[in-house]
C-alpha positions as CSV (number, residue, x, y, z in Angstrom):
1,M,113.3,101.4,61.7
2,S,109.9,102.8,62.6
3,V,109.4,105.8,64.9
4,L,107.3,105.1,68.0
5,S,104.1,107.1,68.5
6,P,104.1,109.3,71.5
7,Q,101.0,107.6,72.8
8,I,100.8,104.2,74.5
9,P,99.1,101.7,72.1
10,I,95.4,101.0,72.9
11,I,94.1,97.5,72.1
12,D,90.4,96.7,71.9
13,L,89.8,93.3,73.4
14,A,86.2,93.2,72.1
15,L,87.6,93.6,68.5
16,L,90.3,90.9,69.2
17,S,87.6,88.5,70.4
18,M,85.9,88.9,67.0
19,A,89.2,88.1,65.2
20,D,89.5,91.6,63.8
21,A,92.5,91.5,61.5
22,D,93.4,95.2,62.0
23,E,93.2,95.0,65.8
24,L,95.4,91.8,65.7
25,Q,98.0,93.8,63.6
26,K,97.9,96.6,66.1
27,L,98.5,94.1,68.9
28,E,101.5,92.6,67.1
29,L,103.0,96.1,66.4
30,A,102.4,97.3,70.0
31,S,104.0,94.1,71.3
32,R,107.0,94.4,69.0
33,S,107.5,98.2,69.3
34,W,106.5,99.0,72.8
35,G,106.4,95.8,74.7
36,F,103.2,96.8,76.4
37,F,99.8,98.4,75.7
38,M,96.6,99.5,77.3
39,V,93.5,97.2,76.9
40,I,90.0,98.5,76.6
41,N,86.6,96.7,76.4
42,H,88.0,93.9,78.6
43,G,84.8,93.5,80.6
44,I,86.3,94.2,84.0
45,P,84.0,96.6,86.0
46,G,85.4,100.0,86.8
47,E,84.8,99.5,90.5
48,V,87.1,96.4,90.5
49,L,89.8,98.3,88.6
50,E,89.6,101.2,91.1
51,R,89.9,98.8,94.1
52,V,93.0,97.1,92.5
53,K,94.5,100.5,91.8
54,N,93.8,101.7,95.4
55,S,95.2,98.5,96.9
56,A,98.4,98.8,94.9
57,A,98.8,102.5,95.8
58,G,98.3,101.6,99.4
59,F,101.2,99.1,99.3
60,F,103.6,101.6,97.7
61,E,102.7,104.2,100.4
62,L,103.9,101.8,103.1
63,P,107.3,102.5,104.8
64,F,110.2,100.9,103.0
65,E,110.8,98.5,105.9
66,E,107.4,97.0,105.5
67,K,107.7,96.7,101.7
68,K,111.1,95.1,102.1
69,E,109.5,92.1,103.8
70,Y,108.4,91.1,100.2
71,S,111.8,91.6,98.6
72,F,112.4,90.4,95.1
73,D,113.7,86.9,94.8
74,L,115.8,86.3,91.6
75,N,115.1,82.6,91.6
76,E,111.3,83.1,91.9
77,R,111.3,86.3,89.7
78,Q,108.8,87.8,92.1
79,G,108.7,90.3,94.9
80,Y,109.2,94.0,95.7
81,G,112.1,96.2,94.6
82,R,114.5,96.0,91.8
83,P,116.1,92.8,90.8
84,F,119.2,94.6,89.6
85,M,120.0,96.6,92.8
86,A,123.7,96.8,93.4
87,S,123.5,97.3,97.2
88,E,121.1,97.6,100.1
89,E,122.0,101.3,100.4
90,E,121.1,102.1,96.8
91,K,118.1,104.5,96.7
92,L,115.0,103.2,95.0
93,D,113.7,105.3,92.2
94,W,110.8,105.2,89.7
95,T,111.6,101.5,89.0
96,D,110.3,100.6,92.4
97,S,108.0,97.7,91.6
98,L,106.1,94.7,92.9
99,S,106.1,91.7,90.6
100,L,103.6,88.9,91.2
101,R,102.9,85.9,89.1
102,I,99.4,84.6,89.1
103,H,99.3,82.3,86.1
104,P,99.9,79.5,85.7
105,Y,98.8,78.8,89.3
106,H,101.9,76.7,90.2
107,F,104.1,79.8,89.9
108,R,102.0,81.8,92.4
109,R,104.0,82.4,95.6
110,L,101.8,84.0,98.3
111,K,104.8,84.9,100.4
112,F,105.3,87.8,98.0
113,W,101.7,89.0,98.2
114,P,101.4,91.8,100.8
115,T,99.1,91.4,103.7
116,T,98.9,95.2,104.0
117,P,96.7,96.9,102.9
118,P,94.3,94.2,104.1
119,D,92.4,94.1,100.8
120,F,95.5,93.6,98.6
121,R,95.1,89.8,98.3
């Protein structure tokens, strides 16, 4: 059994697009060991990433009652909250989340997409 590095794996999309064997191996290891990774050289402008981050932060700053309007739906596998909450009274903790599916398009359910903050969608 391998020991995980204390740092989140970083995958270079530019190298992957050139079929770099070492980067592909890093991707496989990160996927198997961590289940997630950070992507660099993806071509998304920093301003766009900043707007997305600010919109998401704006949603999580809303009062619970507003966020609850987008509650997680087990059948759809989308929405706000925790899919494994035992009761309505249970306090949300760091697993507070918003799961949205965007691809493939036929899985997208806009009823789970917040309208506040206005630029979220």
